[in-house]
N, C-alpha and C positions, 0 to 999 in steps of 0.2 A: 503493500500499499504506498504509494507515494514516493517510490525511489526510482532509479534509471537503470537498465541494463544495457550495456554498451559495450562494443569491441569483441562479441562472440563471432568463433568461426567455427563453422561445422562443414566446410568443404574440403573434404578430403580426397575426393578424387576416387573414393572407393565404393562399393556397394555394399552400405551397412546402413544401420539406424542413426550411427554417428554424424552421415552426413545431411541428417534433417533437424532444422531448429537450432538456427545460429544463436537466437536469444533464449529461447525456452523450448524444450522439448517434453511434451505431455504424454509418456506412454502410459500411464496408471493414473485413475482417480481423475477428480473432475473439480479443479480449484476455482474459487472465486477471486479474481483480481481487480483491484479497482487503483485508478488514478497512477498505473505506472506510465513511464516511457521506455520504449524499446525502440533503440536507435542504433543505426551504423553495425548491424549485425548481418553475418554472411553466411549462406549453406547452399546446399543443391537444390534442396526445396524447404519452402518456410523459412525465409531469410531472418525474420523476427521472432516466428513462434511456427512450429510444427505440432498438431494435434492428433492423436492417431487413436481414434475412435473412441473418443471420451466427449464430456458434455462441461467443458470450462464455461464459466459465466466471467465476462468481461465488462466492467464499467468503469468508463472514461480512461481507457488505455490509448495511449498514442503510439502508433507505429510510423517510424520516420527514418527514413534513408537505409532502408534494409535491400538487401539484394539476394536473390537466389539465382544461382546459374541454371537451373530448371526452371520450376512452378512456384507460385506463392511468394512474392517479394516480401510482402509484410507479413502474411500468414497463411498456411497451408493446412486445411482441414480434410483429413483422410478419413471417413466416417465418423460417427456420433452427432449430438446435438446442439453445438455450441451456441451460445447468446452474447451478443455483442450488444452493449447499450451505450449511448454515448462515446467520447472518443473520436479519432481520427486515423486516417492513413494518408500520410504524404511524403510523396517523394519516393517510394519503394519501387523496386525493378525485377523484373523476372521476364523468361521468355513468356511465358502465359500466367494472367493473373497478376497483374504488378502490384495491386493491393492484396487481394486474397484470391487463391485457388481452393475452391470446394470440390471435393472428389467424393462420391457416394455419400452424402451427409446431407444433414437437415438442419440448416442455421437458421438464427432468427437475428434479424439485424434493424435496429432503431436508432435513431439520433446520431448517426454516424457521418463523419464528412471524409470523402475519398478525393482527395486533391493532388494533382502533378504528380500521379502514379503511371508507370510506363510499362507497357509487355512488348518488349525488344530485345535483340540480339545484333550481331554483326552477321548472320548467316543469313542470305536472300532466299534461301530452299528451305527455311524453318518457318513456319506460321508462328505470327504473335498475336493473340487474341485476349481481349478483356484487360485493358488497361487499369480498370477500377478492381471487376470482379469477372473470374470466370468460372462456371457452372459446368460440371461434367458428371453425370450421373446423379445428379442431387436434386433434393425437393426441398425448395423452401416454401415449407407448408404454412409457415406465419407470414406475416406480412412484412416486406422492406418499407417501412414507414418512417418519415420526416428524416430521409437522407439526403445527401448531396453530394453528386458527382460532379466535379468541375476541373477542367484542363488535365483530364486523363488522355492517356494517347496510347493506341495498339497500331503497333505496324501492320497489323493485317486487318482483323475485324472487332469491332464491339469496343469503341472508346471507353465507354462507361460498364457497360456489361455486355458480356458474351454468355449467352444461355444455349448449351447445346442440345442436340435433338434428343438425347435421352434424359434431359433436365426439365424440372417445370417449377414454375413461381405462383405462388396462388395470388398474390397481390402486390401491387407497389401503390403506395399509399403517399401524397403530399412530399413528393421526392422530386428535386429538381437536378436536370441534366443540363449543365451550361458549359459549354467551351470545350466540351471534348472530342475527340477526332479519332479516325481511322484511317490509315493509308488505303484501306480497300472498303468495306462496306460497316454500315451501321456506326455513325458518329458517337451517336448516345446510347443505342441498345442493338445488338446483333441476337436476334433468337431464331434458331429454328426448332427449338423446344417449345415447351407451353407457357404462356403468361395469361393468366385466366382475367386479369383484370389490372389496368392502369388507371387512376384517377386521382384528381385534384392535384396534377404534377404538370410541370413545366419542362420544356424542351427549347433551350434557346441557345443559339451561336455555336452550335456543334457541326462538325465537317466530315463529308466522307469523300475520299476522292474516287470512288465510284459510284455506288448508290446508297440511297438512304442517310440524307444528311444528318437527321436527328434519329430514325428509325429504320431497320432493316428487318421485315415482319415475314416471318412463317409459322407462326403459333399465337399470336395475341388473340384474346377473345374480346374484349371490350375498351375501349378507351373512352372514358367518361369525365366530362369538368377538367379536359386537360389543353393547356394552351401550348401552342408549338409554331413557333416565329424565329425568322432569321437564321434559319439554318440553310446548310449549302452542299449540294451534292455535284460533284464534276461529272458524274453521270446522270441517271435520272432519281426522281424523287427526292427533292431537296428537303421535305417535311417527313414524309413516309413511302418506303418502297414495300409496297405489299406483294411479296413473291408468291406465297399460296395461301391457302387458306380463307376464312369467311372474316372477316374484320368488321365491327360495329363501333360507330363513332358517335357519341352522343353529347350535347351541350357543350362542344369543344370550339376552338379558334384555332384554324390552320391558315396563318397570314405571313407573306412576305418571307416565304421559303423560296429560294431558287436552285435550279438544277441547269442543265445545257439548254433547254427551251425556254429560259427565263422563269416568271414568277405566274404561269399560269395555273391553271386548274392540276393539271398534271405535275405539275411543280410540288404542288401542295401534297398531293398523294398519288402515287402511281400505280396504279393497278396491273401488276405484270399477268399473272394468271390466277391470283387472288380475286376474291369478290368482296366488295367494300360496301356498306349500308350507313349512310351518314343522316343522322337528324337532329334538328335544334341546333346546328352548328353554323359558323362563320367560314367560308372557305372562299379564298380569294380565286378569282377567275369564275366564281359559281361552282355549284355542284351537278353534274348532268347525269350522275348514275341514280342508282335506287336510295331512297329517303325521302325524306319531308321538312318543309318549314326551314330550309337552309337559307341563308343570308350570304351575299356577296358586297360586304361594307365594310370599310375601315373600322377595327374596334375600337380606335383610338388609344391605344397604350399610352402610359406616361412617358414612358422613353421607349420608343422603337428603335431597332437596330437595323442595319442593313445587313442583309447575307454574305455580302461580298466581305464583311469583317471576321467572317468567322475562320478559326475558332476565337471566340471572346466570350467573357464572363458580364459584358457589359449589358444595359437595358433596365428596364423597370416595366415590367407588363401588368402592373395593376391597372385597372380599367379608369379611363379619365374622359373628359371632354374637350370641345373645340370652343374656344372662348368666344368665337365669332365676331362680329355680331352676324346673326344671333347665335346665341350659346345653344350646342349641340351635344347632347349627351351620348357616351358610347352606347352604340345599337346591341352591344352584348348586355346592357343592363336592362333587369326584369324581362327578360325574351327567352328563356330557356323554357323547359318542359320539366314541371316537379315531379312528374311520373317517372323521369329517367335518373334522378339523383343518385348516387352511390349512397348506399346505406338507408334507402327509403323503404318505403312499402309499396311501391307502383301506383301509389294514389296522387290526385292532384294537392293534396294536403297531408303529407306525410308527416306522422309524430316525431320521426327522427330523421337525421340525415348526417352523413360524414361531414366534418370539418371543411373547410377550403384549404388551401397550399398554405396560408398564415395560421392555420389550427383556429379559425374564427368561424363563427356561424354561418351555415348555408340556408339560405333562403331568406333573404330579408326583405321586407315590404312585400310579401305574398309570393312573389315570383321569382325563380333562381336566376342568377346570372349565368351568362355561357363563360366558360374558361376555368383557368384554374384558380380565379380571386372574386371573392364576393364583394363587392361594395357593403361597407359596416353603417350600420346605425349609430348616430353622434350619441356621446353619454356624458355625464357630469363628472369631471376628473375629481375634483375636490371643491370645497369652500371653506376659506379660511379667514381669520379676523385680517383685517388691512391696515385699520386706523382706529385706535392704536393697534401697531402691528403684533402684538402678542395678546393672548386671550388672558394672560395671567391664572389664576386662581382664587378660591374662595378665600385664603387667606390674605388675598392682596387685590381686591377687586379695583374695576376702573372707575373713576368718579367721571367720566366722560359723559355731557348728555347728547353727544353724537358720536356713533360708531359704524363703521364701514366693514361689510363683508364683501370679499373678492370670491366670484363665481366663474372658476375655471371650466370650459367645457372642451371636449377631444371632439373633432368633427367625424373622426374616423374614417377618412378618405387618405388611404393610403398613398393614393398617386399626389393629393394635396397636403401634406401633414400640417401645414402653418394654416390651414382652412378651418374656420370655426363653425358656429352656427347663427341663425337670423331667428326672429321671431318672438326675442325674449321679451314679456310685458309682465305686466304685477300680478295677473292673474297666474304666472305660474311659479309664485314663490307663497309661502306660508311662513311665519313667524311662531316659534314655540319656546315657551317656556317651561323650565324642566325643574325648576325652585324658586320661592320667591314670587315675587310680582313686579311686574314691567308696564309702565306706562308710556303709550306712545302719543306725542303730537298729535293734534288734530287743529284744523282752521276752526271750526265752531265747538268740536268737541274731542276729548282725549279717548284714547282707547285702552284698556286695561287687560292685561293677560296675566293669570295667576295659574299656578301649577295646582291650587287648590280649586280653581274655578274652570272658567274659561282657558283653556291652556295654548292653544293655537287658533291663529286669526290669518285669514287670507290676507296677503298684501294688498289688494285691490278692494277689500272691505274696510279699510282705514278712510278716516274722512279727510278728502280730498288729499293733495301733495305735499302737506306740512310734514307729514311723519315720515317720508321716504323719497328717495332719487335712484332711479335705474340709469345707468351710464354704460356704454352708449345706447341710444335708443333701438327699438326692435326691429327696426328697418335696416339697421347695420348688421353686417357677417362680422363676429368678431370672435375669439377664443376666450376672452375675458371681459366679464362685465363687473361691475361694482354696485352694490346697492346699499345707500346710505340710509340710516335710521336715526331718527332725532326722538329723543326722551325728554321726559319731563325730571323734575327733580325730588320724585318721590319714587324711584325705580331702585329695588335691590332684588336681584335673583340671578339666574342664569338664561340667557337668550343665545335660541339657535335660528338660523335661516335654513329652510328646506325649501327644494325644488318639488313641485307637484305636475307630473306631466299630463298634459291634455292633447298632444300630437301637434300643438301648434309651434314648437320649437323644431326646426329643421335644419339637415345641413346642405350644402350646394347641390346635392342630389334629391333635394327635398323627401330624404328619409327622415321620419319623425324620430325624435329622441326615443332611444330605447327600443326602436322598431314600432311598428305598427299597434296601436291600441293604447288607450289611457294607462297612465300610472306604471307603463313599463320603462320609463326612464326615471322615476322617483330617485331622489335622492335625500335621504335624512341622516347622515353620519357626518357633517361637519362639524368643526370647531366650533366651541360655545364659550360666548363673553360671559365672564363674571363680572356682574355689575353693581355699583351702589351709588347713585346719583344723590341720595339726601345729604343734605349740607350738615356737617358735624354740629354739636352744640356745645356750649362750653358753659360751665358752672362757676361762679366767682363767689368765693365765701368771704362776707366783709364785716368786720367787727363794729358793733355799734356801741358806742362809748356811753351813751345815755342808758341803754337797756341791760348792756354787759353781755349782749347775745350776739350771735353771728346771723346777718342778713343774708339771703340767698338771692342772686340776680342771675339769671338764665339769658344767655344771648345766641 
């Protein structure tokens, strides 16, 4: 736990187990390893680690710059069911499987980053497959989830993943393939084996020198909620090359992928002898094959990339808008089919759905978006004491008759993180007293809120504008609003400002606070002012010479 294994060498050039596992060799047992760094080790197989038919559990382990003269630069799994959670594979090298080589095993992989791994050697007669992962006779029955493959290289096929005909992967979810490259086919993925489902994932900036800039497919079942953009093939299928089999594409985006024919329909997805059915997706050049409700419209990514730049990890593929005038929202927003969402039940109003690529809510504002990312509903990030800028405590209450709350909203627009909300009005706030009694000034009458009586009052129920001020006004889009409250000099207690959602507050995409529905965006956990505006009293004891007693005078 927490140490580094480096400089190991199991590359002896003879056939024995000692050739394997330059850093760690697991022959018996299933250790739990966490927060290790395994770097600069070498072996024939498994430069960093060789696992022989065991079930190790790795958490946060980093494999860096390990080398295998045969397979599995970072790790070689020969049988067993290893589990990898967190951690990374960076700069590892092998003939096949620069990051990991899986042989006849069933690994589980989640939250791992594969970066700059290489499947390469100096022999042009040798195949070099799987820059990130090579699967041979292996079944990944669990999901590859929340994994990133970036800038991995295969001198033959499968820059990110090579999945051979004898292997299967149940699902790849919330995974990014960016800037990977293959000298032959499948810049992101090359599969002749089965991949049942790829969902809520991104393929961008990948490159293949022949076919399948992002994907070379002979075994994928369904692509759902996937964004494929900015990929390049110097042969056919800049996005997908569907070699054989039946591929279904749902609620997805294929845009600005290029092959030798340009960026037309065939460059987005090129059916060789395979069959492709596409539904509720955006396909550049249009889709003339089997399917329904497909669009040929610019999805308006936040930052698109030109496929000529591949391999590259640049770009931001959150959905955005054209500022115009007039303002035009991405056609991918609210235009998918809820019946097709991964993790749903096939109905128009599924009770559950898998999260989007960022791990955020799917189906916002009733209808699912197309592609890997879902535009999110705004929410209240915080309500803090602004002036005075500390809330203090009961032992040292404020005596100010004016207090200011600062309300910070998150517009939840990944493409424009500096954007806020609009429509903020008095009817969106309540004042709550949790202890004592607070009196708010009014033009004709004051309003008292008491913890033992009326403990909550809506801001717009106060007498005119003497008692409060909201800045800026509701027509202005902002991330931060201030709410000023004016008190009389008889207040003593604890005062909190709450937000009460009635769907009037929206972000730039007109998505209501907390998503559609009253009270979904309520916020009642802000900071609390301790207040005591009652003027102090002073009692003076004065001796009366005539009476010989003390007189009291209070002021």
